[in-house]
GUVEX-990925 format. One record per residue (C-alpha): y, x, z. Coordinates in pm, whole numbers, plus 50000, padded with zeros to 5 digits. Last residue first. Layout:
residues N
    yy    xx    zz
     Y     X     Z
...
This chain:
residues 557
    yy    xx    zz
 50459 75807 53178
 50781 75606 53173
 50820 75322 53421
 50859 74943 53427
 50901 74637 53645
 50750 74303 53731
 50644 74158 54067
 50502 73820 54158
 50410 73640 54481
 50175 73345 54520
 50079 73080 54774
 49739 72924 54709
 49634 72889 55073
 49393 73184 55052
 49673 73412 54933
 49767 73502 54577
 49916 73829 54449
 50052 73875 54095
 50149 74215 53962
 50331 74326 53651
 50388 74671 53502
 50568 74759 53179
 50518 75098 53022
 50758 75343 52858
 50596 75615 52649
 50441 75962 52669
 50083 75863 52747
 49901 75571 52591
 49685 75352 52814
 49307 75299 52832
 49156 75645 52786
 49476 75799 52927
 49400 75630 53264
 49703 75570 53486
 49607 75562 53853
 49643 75220 54014
 49727 75133 54372
 49729 74849 54624
 49795 74960 54981
 49729 74694 55245
 49650 74970 55494
 49313 74849 55624
 49224 74664 55304
 49266 74956 55065
 49311 74769 54739
 49244 74913 54392
 49444 74803 54088
 49221 74802 53781
 49473 74726 53506
 49446 74418 53286
 49661 74439 52973
 50017 74307 52933
 50169 74652 52907
 50009 74742 53240
 49870 74444 53430
 49783 74383 53793
 49596 74085 53926
 49551 73999 54292
 49321 73783 54496
 49264 73627 54838
 49533 73791 55049
 49523 73642 55398
 49570 73292 55540
 49838 73396 55787
 50142 73615 55709
 50027 73796 55396
 50054 74158 55294
 50089 74388 54994
 50203 74751 54983
 50238 74875 54628
 50146 75189 54433
 50156 75301 54071
 50013 75647 53999
 50092 75863 53699
 50261 76109 53927
 50576 76160 53720
 50585 75805 53585
 50529 75639 53920
 50773 75858 54112
 51081 75638 54068
 50877 75337 54179
 50868 75473 54537
 50623 75221 54687
 50663 74866 54554
 50660 74600 54829
 50481 74271 54758
 50481 74001 55027
 50253 73696 55018
 50420 73356 54992
 50468 73137 55299
 50359 72774 55289
 50063 72807 55526
 49997 72490 55719
 49844 72426 56061
 49518 72296 56200
 49389 72373 56549
 49121 72575 56726
 49061 72730 57069
 48750 72933 57149
 48392 72975 57031
 48296 73227 56767
 48144 73217 56418
 48379 72959 56266
 48273 72733 55979
 48549 72488 55893
 48596 72129 55787
 48948 71985 55768
 48958 71607 55743
 49202 71372 55568
 48967 71288 55283
 48835 71640 55224
 48998 71975 55301
 48818 72310 55321
 48768 72582 55582
 48719 72954 55641
 48893 73029 55971
 49240 73186 55974
 49355 73394 56267
 49618 73342 56536
 49667 73620 56790
 49919 73545 57061
 49648 73424 57299
 49335 73372 57091
 49402 73078 56860
 49148 73012 56585
 49307 72862 56276
 49223 72593 56021
 49469 72609 55732
 49615 72324 55527
 49801 72462 55224
 49493 72388 55012
 49587 72021 55034
 49893 72047 54810
 50048 71701 54858
 50101 71737 55231
 50122 71415 55434
 49788 71376 55610
 49915 71267 55950
 49666 71267 56240
 49451 71521 56048
 49086 71494 56150
 48909 71808 56267
 48555 71895 56159
 48383 72204 56305
 48057 72346 56173
 47867 72642 56317
 47841 73003 56208
 47632 73268 56375
 47442 73381 56682
 47696 73268 56941
 47831 73457 57241
 47985 73264 57533
 48309 73437 57636
 48515 73201 57416
 48430 72916 57652
 48351 72560 57539
 48559 72453 57238
 48927 72439 57328
 49081 72195 57081
 49452 72233 57018
 49597 71899 56907
 49667 71863 56539
 49951 71955 56303
 50030 72267 56506
 50334 72395 56693
 50429 72091 56901
 50080 72079 57049
 49882 71838 57266
 49586 71993 57451
 49223 71888 57417
 48920 72008 57612
 48566 72044 57477
 48251 72067 57690
 47907 72227 57690
 47670 72301 57975
 47440 72575 57851
 47088 72661 57743
 47068 73025 57638
 47105 73230 57318
 47317 72974 57136
 47332 72915 56760
 46952 72902 56743
 46930 72544 56615
 47241 72467 56413
 47559 72371 56601
 47751 72068 56474
 48094 71973 56600
 48314 71669 56542
 48683 71625 56623
 48951 71355 56603
 48832 71126 56880
 48512 71271 57021
 48206 71441 56883
 47930 71681 56983
 47617 71797 56805
 47333 72031 56901
 47034 72146 56694
 46756 72285 56911
 46644 72618 57056
 46946 72689 57275
 46945 72347 57440
 47285 72192 57510
 47360 71995 57828
 47683 71800 57810
 47972 71882 58040
 47996 71993 58400
 47745 72161 58633
 47858 72189 58993
 47803 72542 59122
 47681 72606 59475
 47795 72919 59655
 47495 73103 59796
 47449 73111 60176
 47377 73456 60325
 47088 73699 60358
 47175 74065 60312
 46942 74250 60071
 47071 74602 60017
 47081 74703 59652
 47051 75079 59608
 47135 75316 59326
 46965 75594 59130
 47123 75709 58804
 46906 75926 58581
 47045 76107 58278
 46819 76243 58004
 46855 76474 57704
 46548 76412 57488
 46709 76495 57154
 46716 76126 57054
 46912 76034 57369
 46785 75921 57708
 46925 75697 57982
 46731 75618 58300
 46869 75360 58547
 46719 75363 58894
 46678 75104 59166
 46565 75111 59529
 46581 74764 59684
 46675 74805 60048
 46570 74528 60286
 46653 74173 60388
 46423 74002 60141
 46500 73755 59862
 46693 73971 59615
 46554 73829 59291
 46620 74085 59018
 46690 73956 58667
 46580 74153 58359
 46443 73843 58188
 46178 73811 58460
 46028 74143 58347
 46191 74284 58038
 46129 74432 57693
 46410 74492 57443
 46402 74620 57085
 46153 74398 56902
 46240 74117 57147
 46599 74129 57024
 46667 73755 56992
 46497 73676 57324
 46611 73309 57309
 46602 73280 57689
 46854 73559 57732
 46758 73915 57834
 46965 74057 58118
 46947 74429 58196
 47313 74504 58143
 47540 74712 57922
 47907 74728 58020
 48136 74742 57719
 48494 74689 57839
 48738 74536 57590
 48894 74343 57877
 48854 73971 57813
 48612 73965 57520
 48407 74272 57615
 48399 74182 57984
 48291 73828 57900
 48016 73976 57683
 47858 74160 57976
 47633 74349 57740
 47303 74334 57557
 47357 73972 57454
 47653 74064 57233
 47432 74288 57019
 47273 73955 56925
 47516 73958 56634
 47278 74203 56459
 46995 73949 56453
 46959 73885 56080
 47073 74242 56009
 46744 74353 56162
 46719 74651 56393
 46576 75000 56408
 46508 75281 56657
 46706 75142 56951
 46469 75136 57249
 46566 74909 57537
 46360 74882 57856
 46400 74655 58157
 46195 74565 58465
 46017 74898 58521
 45852 74912 58860
 45928 75204 59093
 46107 74995 59356
 46326 74854 59079
 46322 75045 58750
 46569 75022 58465
 46530 75172 58120
 46771 75274 57849
 46719 75449 57514
 46978 75509 57239
 47306 75530 57427
 47599 75487 57189
 47832 75774 57120
 48141 75942 57266
 48329 76209 57077
 48444 76539 57230
 48233 76746 56994
 48037 77074 56996
 47725 76952 57174
 47684 76577 57194
 47770 76295 57434
 47610 75956 57496
 47802 75675 57656
 47769 75475 57975
 47871 75152 58146
 47579 75020 58349
 47473 74672 58458
 47234 74524 58711
 47166 74147 58707
 47137 73944 59029
 46936 73654 59168
 46961 73576 59540
 47136 73786 59799
 47342 74100 59753
 47485 74412 59910
 47551 74703 59676
 47470 75040 59827
 47710 75335 59843
 47567 75646 59679
 47724 75552 59344
 48068 75555 59508
 48221 75862 59342
 48055 75766 59014
 48243 75431 58991
 48095 75118 59150
 48145 74768 59011
 48097 74429 59177
 48036 74102 58996
 48151 73758 59116
 47996 73487 59336
 48108 73682 59644
 47944 73817 59960
 47897 74171 59828
 47711 74021 59532
 47603 73657 59528
 47315 73473 59362
 47185 73149 59217
 47494 72945 59129
 47596 73185 58854
 47356 73479 58840
 47532 73751 59038
 47632 74063 58844
 47589 74419 58973
 47778 74709 58817
 47741 75078 58745
 48022 75301 58620
 48123 75575 58374
 47788 75747 58317
 47763 76026 58060
 47455 76075 57843
 47294 76422 57849
 47425 76717 57647
 47190 76957 57465
 47263 76836 57113
 47256 77047 56800
 47236 76860 56470
 47058 77010 56168
 46706 76976 56312
 46770 76613 56400
 46848 76514 56042
 46548 76287 55971
 46505 76186 56337
 46876 76092 56344
 46859 75846 56054
 46781 75553 56288
 46638 75280 56067
 46832 74992 55913
 46615 74692 55818
 46616 74620 55442
 46264 74475 55486
 46074 74649 55204
 46328 74927 55153
 46327 75034 55518
 46682 75153 55545
 46849 75489 55605
 47221 75453 55647
 47497 75709 55600
 47867 75676 55682
 48061 75976 55557
 48391 76055 55726
 48770 76040 55684
 48930 75806 55941
 48896 75456 56082
 48690 75331 55788
 48720 74964 55702
 48698 75026 55329
 48765 75374 55193
 48807 75698 55388
 48644 75944 55154
 48353 76169 55068
 48293 76254 54703
 47998 76111 54514
 47648 76158 54369
 47598 76534 54385
 47226 76595 54333
 47035 76739 54630
 46723 76535 54561
 46752 76378 54218
 46918 76067 54080
 46808 75809 53824
 47075 75559 53709
 46929 75292 53479
 46555 75353 53510
 46494 75186 53846
 46699 74872 53762
 47052 74834 53894
 47238 74612 54139
 47612 74547 54155
 47844 74412 54425
 48197 74415 54286
 48552 74404 54422
 48811 74533 54173
 48812 74249 53923
 48865 74209 53549
 48499 74123 53489
 48470 74361 53193
 48711 74602 53360
 48501 74609 53677
 48183 74639 53469
 48319 74940 53280
 48430 75094 53609
 48083 75065 53758
 47904 75220 53462
 48153 75505 53429
 48156 75568 53805
 47782 75617 53831
 47750 75882 53559
 48080 76034 53669
 47991 76082 54036
 48147 75814 54254
 48485 75825 54425
 48643 75832 54769
 48333 75713 54954
 48343 75499 55268
 47962 75457 55255
 47642 75634 55149
 47322 75428 55179
 46968 75564 55167
 46677 75338 55076
 46330 75404 55215
 45969 75357 55110
 45925 75730 55050
 45782 75728 54697
 46020 75449 54592
 46341 75625 54704
 46615 75365 54658
 46974 75492 54649
 47254 75261 54765
 47608 75379 54688
 47919 75260 54870
 48291 75234 54798
 48460 75041 55077
 48187 75035 55342
 48335 74724 55501
 48665 74624 55344
 48865 74670 55024
 48533 74641 54839
 48318 74831 54588
 47942 74802 54624
 47681 74989 54421
 47310 74908 54425
 46979 75051 54310
 47084 75407 54231
 46752 75578 54164
 46518 75808 54350
 46460 76173 54438
 46577 76261 54787
 46882 76280 55016
 47147 76263 54744
 47442 76495 54800
 47801 76406 54885
 48068 76655 54774
 48377 76671 54999
 48681 76478 54870
 48830 76359 55197
 48921 76574 55493
 48920 76557 55873
 48637 76807 55888
 48404 76564 55710
 48239 76419 56021
 47911 76238 55965
 47889 75876 56079
 47522 75788 56130
 47372 75449 56052
 47370 75075 56112
 47622 75040 56393
 47506 74727 56573
 47710 74414 56524
 47941 74151 56674
 48207 74404 56774
 48023 74733 56818
 47726 74855 57022
 47616 75186 56875
 47277 75151 56708
 47289 75474 56510
 47547 75738 56593
 47921 75783 56541
 48158 76078 56496
 47873 76314 56421
 47860 76684 56338
 47660 76835 56053
 47761 77188 55958
 47888 77174 55598
 47713 77112 55267
 47702 76737 55316
 47424 76482 55261
 47162 76726 55387
 46845 76695 55182
 46563 76492 55331
 46232 76621 55466
 45987 76333 55485
 45908 76159 55813
 45541 76108 55886
 45546 76118 56265
 45674 75761 56303
 45571 75517 56034
 45748 75366 55734
 45510 75191 55497
 45471 75295 55136
 45590 75042 54879
 45326 74866 54667
 45346 74537 54858
 45723 74532 54819
 45691 74572 54443
 45437 74290 54421
 45658 74066 54635
 45961 74127 54408
 46267 74276 54571
 46595 74109 54480
 46956 74227 54472
 47136 73977 54249
 47343 74049 53940
 47079 74249 53761
 47134 74558 53546
């Protein structure tokens, strides 16, 4: 077993390439009719959905079967994300299949993983294995389905990845024959966005939206505009909504935008935010896709445009447009609409702030704050500014960094000086991002009176303290002995639970955390603890600011 997940160049060179039309036949992962609750490439918060979500009939504990011959190359156990997940590499096929949100692993996998967890005395692990360590066969049961990690309900998440690049591939072509779909995508609305300072829609410098009942009514516009569409895919036999796989936009018969979602790179998954009106997502939770491609072109392997997907309405005439949306089964929806060119003055916009270039490193500083943005943080050039507001709640002023509706590609550095550095225990300082009533911790560290953090979104920031201990709530202790299962609810007010340690009779016990519920539980194992006697239990929980909470008790099992 290796600790890091590495692919040697020679091994990568020997792997077969993945090409359309040569897809191998894979075994079904579940022995039930395959229905989906989520499809590949769905637009989600700061990422694309990397696989298919198979329904498990609202249950956990269904057998999960391996797609093809191969070996377990990686196992992840976490309170978040995929929860329990198995990665199986299939060398002859050039792909790796991933099975997430599992309830438990098959014995030959579980024994290895559990031994390592006990050896390290930690629940969360990310393990990699050599080809000969855990071989698996096509159709072999490798796990039971579950609801672990950040799952919103019982299901199986399954990825298919190009082993050489680790890029997720759409699994639908592999399982298409098992999934019935004769339903076309569903359109909720179409929109038209003026380019700031260069266009207007219906006489205003703000977007206009038409619902289906008014699709036959033309937009009026002048100058540069960006069409948008809010739509979802549908499938036979379910009421779920899914992401739209293929979109194209034509203007007067000429295609100006095309998006094809067959694969993506994790390195550019945050660029999902460029495919939509991101301000609408942030402010209203509304996901309207649009034709705009930013200057950085982060998804050029997925998106092709003419003039960055912008239409220049510079003639007083009708511009005949049409969106076309298609799913993997070929079901298609076409949405024609008209933009009527009506000449009028365009509202001028006065640029404020410092000019930042998207393709270069950018820095900004003023009294008490310094910012550093690596090259490629922004997708477009922008005018950048920071405003400061005094605060009675926080130890520092509140710094509003640009506009939270501007998407960024990744982390940047923020340094905030403490006006009064008076706390002895420096880890109690916490950098927070303030979004209305929601206050969330940002990874940060203290050094010489300065807090340095690495946020991955713009917005408002300040420094506060966290002196509040985590909370431990035992769940029905009277039943622990009878059921052989010890359970707690744990929580923290601000900085978040960082670690926990549970012991039975003074020995480490593998308490497992479900991050979404805060439930921490341990099932008594007769191979490790004696049955038919009284046992002591202790638990210590620590948050990211170093605050701790302790529990001790006992039960007879």
